[in-house]
C-alpha positions as CSV (number, residue, x, y, z in Angstrom):
1,M,24.4,-9.2,17.6
2,S,23.0,-11.3,14.8
3,L,19.2,-11.2,14.5
4,E,17.4,-12.8,11.6
5,L,14.3,-11.0,10.5
6,K,11.9,-13.0,8.3
7,G,8.4,-14.4,8.1
8,I,5.2,-12.8,9.6
9,I,5.7,-10.1,12.2
10,P,2.4,-8.5,13.1
11,P,2.3,-4.8,13.9
12,M,0.5,-5.5,17.1
13,I,-2.4,-3.2,18.1
14,T,-2.3,-1.8,21.6
15,P,-5.2,-3.1,23.7
16,L,-6.8,-0.3,25.7
17,T,-9.6,0.0,28.3
18,E,-12.4,2.5,28.1
19,N,-10.5,4.9,30.3
20,G,-7.4,4.8,28.2
21,K,-5.3,2.4,30.3
22,L,-3.5,-0.7,29.0
23,D,-5.9,-3.6,28.7
24,D,-3.7,-6.1,30.5
25,K,-6.0,-9.1,30.1
26,G,-6.5,-8.4,26.4
27,L,-2.8,-8.0,25.9
28,K,-2.1,-11.5,27.3
29,K,-4.8,-13.0,25.1
30,L,-3.7,-11.2,22.0
31,I,-0.1,-12.3,22.5
32,E,-1.1,-15.9,22.9
33,H,-3.4,-15.6,19.9
34,L,-0.5,-14.4,17.8
35,I,2.1,-16.9,19.0
36,C,-0.4,-19.8,18.6
37,G,-0.9,-18.6,15.0
38,G,2.7,-19.2,14.3
39,V,4.0,-15.7,13.9
40,H,7.8,-15.2,13.7
41,G,7.9,-12.0,15.7
42,I,5.9,-9.2,17.1
43,F,6.3,-5.5,16.4
44,L,5.2,-3.2,19.2
45,L,4.3,0.5,18.9
46,G,4.0,0.8,15.1
47,T,1.2,2.6,13.2
48,N,-1.4,0.0,14.1
49,G,-0.1,0.2,17.7
50,E,-1.2,3.9,17.8
51,A,2.2,4.8,19.2
52,P,2.2,8.6,18.7
53,S,-1.1,8.9,20.5
54,L,0.1,7.1,23.6
55,T,1.9,8.6,26.6
56,Y,5.5,7.6,27.3
57,E,4.3,5.9,30.5
58,L,1.8,3.7,28.7
59,R,4.3,2.8,25.9
60,K,6.8,1.7,28.5
61,E,4.2,-0.3,30.3
62,L,3.2,-2.0,27.1
63,I,6.8,-2.9,26.2
64,T,7.5,-4.3,29.7
65,K,4.4,-6.4,29.9
66,A,4.5,-7.6,26.3
67,C,8.1,-8.7,26.7
68,E,7.2,-10.5,29.9
69,Y,4.3,-12.3,28.3
70,I,6.2,-13.2,25.1
71,A,9.0,-14.6,27.3
72,G,11.5,-15.0,24.4
73,R,9.2,-17.2,22.3
74,V,9.4,-14.9,19.3
75,I,11.5,-11.8,18.6
76,V,10.2,-8.5,19.8
77,L,10.7,-5.3,17.8
78,V,9.8,-1.9,19.3
79,G,9.0,1.3,17.4
80,I,10.9,4.2,19.0
81,T,10.1,6.9,16.4
82,D,9.3,10.2,18.0
83,T,9.5,13.9,17.4
84,S,12.0,14.0,20.3
85,F,15.5,12.6,19.8
86,V,15.8,12.1,23.6
87,G,12.4,10.5,23.7
88,S,13.4,8.0,21.1
89,L,16.6,7.1,23.0
90,D,14.7,6.8,26.2
91,M,12.3,4.4,24.6
92,A,15.2,2.4,23.1
93,H,16.9,2.0,26.5
94,H,13.6,1.0,28.1
95,S,13.1,-1.6,25.4
96,K,16.5,-3.0,26.1
97,S,15.9,-3.3,29.8
98,A,12.5,-4.9,29.2
99,G,14.0,-7.6,27.0
100,A,13.2,-6.5,23.5
101,D,15.4,-7.7,20.6
102,A,15.6,-4.7,18.4
103,V,14.1,-1.2,17.8
104,V,12.5,0.2,14.6
105,I,13.3,3.7,13.3
106,A,11.2,5.8,11.0
107,P,11.9,9.5,10.1
108,P,10.8,11.8,12.9
109,Y,7.4,13.1,12.0
110,Y,6.0,16.7,11.9
111,F,8.9,18.6,10.4
112,P,9.6,17.8,6.7
113,I,13.3,16.7,6.4
114,S,15.6,15.9,3.6
115,Q,17.4,12.6,2.9
116,N,20.7,14.3,4.1
117,E,19.0,15.4,7.3
118,M,17.7,11.8,7.8
119,V,21.2,10.4,7.4
120,D,22.6,13.0,9.8
121,Y,19.8,12.0,12.3
122,L,20.8,8.3,12.0
123,E,24.5,9.1,12.4
124,C,23.7,10.9,15.7
125,L,21.1,8.3,17.0
126,V,22.6,4.9,16.1
127,P,25.8,5.1,18.1
128,K,23.7,5.8,21.2
129,L,21.2,2.9,20.6
130,P,21.5,-0.1,23.1
131,L,19.8,-2.5,20.6
132,P,20.1,-3.5,17.0
133,F,17.7,-1.5,14.7
134,M,15.6,-1.8,11.7
135,M,14.4,1.0,9.4
136,Y,10.8,1.8,8.6
137,N,9.6,3.6,5.4
138,M,6.2,5.1,6.1
139,P,6.0,8.2,3.9
140,S,2.3,8.7,4.3
141,C,2.9,9.4,8.0
142,T,6.4,10.8,8.1
143,K,6.6,13.1,5.0
144,L,9.9,11.4,3.9
145,H,10.1,8.5,1.4
146,L,13.4,6.9,2.4
147,S,15.7,6.7,-0.6
148,I,17.9,3.7,-1.5
149,D,21.0,5.7,-0.8
150,T,19.7,6.6,2.7
151,L,18.9,2.9,3.4
152,K,22.4,1.9,2.2
153,R,23.9,4.4,4.7
154,A,21.6,2.9,7.4
155,K,22.9,-0.5,6.5
156,E,26.5,0.7,6.8
157,L,25.5,2.0,10.3
158,G,24.2,-1.5,11.2
159,A,20.6,-1.6,10.2
160,L,19.2,-5.2,10.1
161,G,16.7,-4.4,7.3
162,V,13.8,-2.2,6.4
163,K,10.0,-2.4,6.6
164,D,8.5,-0.8,3.5
165,S,5.0,0.6,3.9
166,S,5.1,2.9,0.9
167,G,2.6,0.9,-1.0
168,N,4.7,1.3,-4.1
169,I,5.6,-2.1,-5.5
170,D,8.1,-0.7,-8.0
171,Y,10.0,0.9,-5.1
172,L,9.8,-2.4,-3.2
173,Y,11.3,-4.3,-6.2
174,S,14.1,-1.7,-6.4
175,L,14.8,-2.2,-2.7
176,I,15.1,-6.0,-3.1
177,A,17.3,-5.5,-6.1
178,A,19.5,-3.0,-4.4
179,F,20.3,-5.3,-1.5
180,K,20.3,-8.6,-3.4
181,S,24.0,-9.1,-2.6
182,S,23.3,-8.6,1.1
183,P,20.7,-11.3,2.0
184,E,21.2,-10.6,5.7
185,F,19.6,-7.2,5.1
186,A,15.9,-8.0,5.5
187,I,13.3,-6.5,3.2
188,I,10.0,-6.7,5.0
189,V,6.9,-5.5,3.2
190,G,4.2,-3.6,5.1
191,T,1.5,-3.9,2.3
192,E,0.4,-7.4,3.2
193,S,-1.1,-8.1,-0.3
194,Y,2.4,-7.9,-1.7
195,L,3.7,-10.8,0.4
196,P,3.9,-13.5,-2.3
197,E,5.6,-11.1,-4.8
198,T,8.0,-9.9,-2.0
199,I,9.1,-13.5,-1.4
200,R,9.2,-14.4,-5.1
201,H,11.6,-11.5,-5.8
202,G,13.9,-12.3,-2.9
203,G,12.3,-10.4,0.1
204,H,12.0,-11.8,3.6
205,G,8.5,-11.4,4.9
206,A,5.7,-9.0,6.0
207,V,4.6,-6.8,8.9
208,A,1.0,-7.6,8.2
209,G,-1.7,-5.8,10.1
210,G,-4.3,-8.6,9.3
211,A,-2.0,-11.0,11.2
212,N,-3.4,-9.4,14.3
213,F,-6.7,-11.3,13.9
214,F,-5.8,-14.0,11.3
215,P,-2.1,-14.8,12.1
216,A,-2.3,-18.4,10.7
217,L,-3.6,-17.1,7.3
218,F,-0.5,-15.0,6.8
219,V,1.9,-17.6,8.2
220,D,0.4,-20.1,5.8
221,L,0.7,-17.7,2.9
222,Y,4.3,-16.9,3.8
223,N,5.2,-20.6,4.0
224,A,3.4,-21.3,0.7
225,S,5.4,-18.4,-0.9
226,V,8.7,-19.8,0.4
227,E,7.8,-23.2,-1.0
228,N,6.5,-21.7,-4.2
229,N,3.3,-23.7,-3.9
230,V,1.4,-21.8,-6.6
231,V,-2.0,-23.4,-6.0
232,K,-1.8,-22.7,-2.3
233,I,-0.5,-19.2,-2.8
234,E,-3.4,-18.4,-5.1
235,A,-6.0,-19.7,-2.7
236,L,-4.5,-17.9,0.4
237,H,-3.8,-14.7,-1.5
238,K,-7.4,-14.5,-2.6
239,K,-8.4,-14.7,1.0
240,V,-6.0,-11.9,2.0
241,M,-7.2,-9.7,-0.9
242,A,-10.8,-10.3,0.4
243,L,-9.8,-8.4,3.6
244,Y,-9.5,-5.2,1.6
245,D,-13.1,-5.5,0.4
246,T,-14.5,-6.5,3.8
247,I,-12.8,-5.8,7.1
248,Y,-10.6,-3.0,5.7
249,N,-13.4,-1.4,3.8
250,V,-15.7,-0.8,6.8
251,G,-15.9,2.9,7.6
252,K,-15.1,5.9,5.4
253,Y,-11.8,7.3,6.8
254,E,-8.2,6.1,6.4
255,S,-8.3,5.2,10.1
256,R,-10.6,2.3,9.1
257,Y,-7.6,-0.1,8.8
258,T,-6.6,0.3,12.4
259,K,-10.2,0.6,13.6
260,G,-11.2,-2.5,11.6
261,T,-8.3,-4.5,13.0
262,K,-9.1,-3.6,16.6
263,C,-12.8,-4.2,16.0
264,A,-12.2,-7.7,14.5
265,L,-10.2,-8.6,17.6
266,A,-13.0,-7.3,19.8
267,V,-15.8,-9.3,18.1
268,M,-13.5,-12.4,18.3
269,G,-13.4,-11.9,22.1
270,I,-9.6,-11.3,22.2
271,C,-9.4,-7.8,23.5
272,E,-11.3,-4.5,23.7
273,D,-11.3,-2.1,20.7
274,Y,-11.1,1.2,22.5
275,M,-8.7,3.6,20.8
276,A,-6.5,6.6,21.8
277,L,-7.7,10.0,20.7
278,P,-8.0,11.4,18.1
279,L,-9.3,8.0,16.9
280,R,-12.6,6.5,18.1
281,R,-13.7,2.8,17.8
282,F,-16.5,1.8,15.4
283,E,-20.1,2.3,16.3
284,R,-22.6,-0.5,16.5
285,K,-23.4,-0.5,12.7
286,E,-19.8,-0.9,11.7
287,R,-19.2,-3.4,14.4
288,E,-22.0,-5.6,13.1
289,E,-20.5,-5.5,9.6
290,I,-17.1,-6.6,11.0
291,R,-18.8,-9.4,13.0
292,K,-20.5,-10.6,9.8
293,Y,-17.3,-10.7,7.9
294,I,-15.4,-12.5,10.7
295,K,-18.1,-15.1,10.7
296,E,-17.9,-15.5,7.0
297,F,-14.1,-15.9,7.1
298,N,-14.4,-18.5,9.9
299,A,-16.9,-20.5,7.9
300,S,-14.6,-20.5,4.8
301,M,-11.9,-22.5,6.8
302,L,-9.2,-21.3,4.4
303,Y,-6.8,-20.2,7.1
């Protein structure tokens, strides 16, 4: 199956209710918000989707309903990474039956593993997958920084590309260079501030968390980067960088990125911002800070 991965693919948050159920109404509104913003795809059950904190039942419900509401308008990627090999396969088969287009694989978390063990894992997993797959490099959460050689083996096994969330721009450049002769192998950056440089060097797009709440901003930046519109890139990139000093800077823990993203969507009236334990949503003080920043961004009219 040929599946082109490019553009802006938000790592969609998982809307939850106060009692930890799926916020169905919020899910519909969020999906429409993303698609109306021009995104090229939607990534379910990534880090921003709080996947490891959700039950298998809730993950499956999210996949089923999201695919139903998206209805083939954009591609759907589903994160299946799990500590359980069988659990990953089960989620992959459910994704297939629900209508997803591909699955996303990161190293199984908890046990530290070697590059050789990761290759062995892929060689066992991939032949059993019912869908195409993409790799996901997230060393801060998985304990393994995927090497170029490991990704080359993944490509030999059929990988469509890789999402790099290492935050290491030199590694990102080395990835792009290593697969320069294989333009069909998508290099997608997870550090959204790197989007213009990713495109300039030959990459394909971004899985940008901020595209949850400002999808059009990131789509416009992607388009400007593809067109090499330097003036527009500078203006839009400045706006993206401002997110790091505002919405992403509220709160004092690393979880502030996901909390801030969910809170932004809540103050915009799109979905609730309840979170799965161990995370908790922002309190009133932080919420008011986010509300102020969203109001300022809206007033700027730069997206």
